[in-house]
N, C-alpha and C positions, 0 to 999 in steps of 0.2 A: 822312276827308278827307286827300287827298294835298297835299303842299306842295313846291314846287320853287323854290329860291333862284336868282333871276336875277343878283343882285349881293349883296354883304354887306348884310343887313337886308331887302332887297326880295324878296318871294316871290309866286308864283302859287299859288292854291289851287283844288282841284277835287275833287269826290267826290259820292257818292250821299247822298240824304236820305230818311228815312222819317218821315212825320208821322201823328199819331193825333188824331182829332177829340175834343176834350174838351168843348166847349160851342159852341152856335150859337143866339144869341138876337137878337131885334129887338123893341125896346119891350116887354120882359118876356114875349115870346112865344117858346116853345121851338121852334126850327127844326131841331133835331138830326136828326130822321128824314128831312129833305130832303137830307141830305148823306151820302156814304159815310164810313166811319170810318177809312179808310186812304188816305194820299196819298203817292205816290212822286215823287221829283224829283231834280234834279241841281243842285249848287252850283258856282258859279264866283266867284273873287274875287282880290283883291290884299291883301297884308299888308306891313307894315313894322315891323321890330323895332329899337329903339334899343339902344345899348350898355349903357345903364343899366337895361334890362329892360322898359321901357315899350314897348308895341306897339299898333299900329292896324291895323284891317282893314275892308274893305268887301266884301260878298258879294251875289250875286244868286242866288236859287233859282228855277229853271224847273220848274214843276209838270208832270209827265208824265201824271198820272192825271186822268180826268174824275171830279170829286167830286160831280156831280149824281146824286142817288138818287131823282128823281121821274120815273117813266116817262112821264108826260104831257108833260114838257118835252123838246123836241128839242135844246135848247141844251146845249153842253158847258161845264162850269165847270172851269177850271184855275187853280191858285194861282200867283202870282208875288210873290216876297218880296224886299225889299231890306233888308240888315242892315249896320249900321255899329257897330263896337265898339272899345273902348279897354280894354287889359288890362295886367297887370304880371306878369312872370316872376320868381318868388322864387328860383329855383335856376338 
């Protein structure tokens, strides 16, 4: 993930993401075989770091891969993920 500071504390973030399927269930039915195990995407976001080490960020992940692994479905499934985080820098 790359980070570019626009001003002191405020940054733009962008970079690639690789996701791995760990589980896929609905009502205790295993659907893992219906999805591909690998997902490629791109993250974009904003971050803000305070002088006391506290930081905040919001990111959006755009899925680039079709994760549908069922040949009889013509639909393309792509992930889209919104992330919000609060953190603290110790050093």
